[in-house]
N, C-alpha and C positions, 0 to 999 in steps of 0.2 A: 176592220183595222187589224193589222198583223199583231200577234201577241207581243213581239219584241217592242213594237212602237207603243202599245198600251202599257207595258211594263215601264218603259222609259218615261212616259207621261206621269205615271204614278210615282216613280222615284223623284222626278222633278218637283212634283207637288209636295211629297213627303219631306224632301231635304231643302225646300225653299231655294232652289237653284237660281243663280244669277243669269241674266240674259245670254251671255256668251256661253255658259254651260248648257243652257237649254238647246241652243243650236247644235252644239257638239253631240249632246245626248240623242237628239232626234236623228241627226245624220248617221250616227253610229248604229242606231236601231234600224234605220232604213237599209244600211249596208248589210247588216246581219240578215235581214229578211231577204234581200236580193240574193245574197250568197246561198242561203238555205233553199230558196225557191228555184234557183238555177242549178241545183245539184252540186254546189261547190265551185261553180265556174266563176272565178274571181274577176274575169273580164267584164262580167255584167255589172258588178259593183263598181269597178274601175271606170266603166263607161258612164255610169251615173255620176261618180265623183268628178269626172272631167266635164260633164255637162253643167254641173253646179258651179265649178270653178270658172268656166267660160261665161256663163250667164251672169255670174256675180261681178265680173270685171266690167261688163258693159250694161249692167242693170240700169234701166231708166234712160239709156241713150238711144234706144231703138225708136223709130218713128212708125 
């Protein structure tokens, strides 16, 4: 697991985060990891964000 995601999980546990904060912290950590691993190409993280947004709108509606 990427270090940024591991740190986010530890911070969530340490600060007893609420569910909506957990989602945000995990997504931020994934975005940081994608940006770092892609050499700073923000299009990679933006593609991930777009995929999350699109799948979130129709989640559960696909057959």
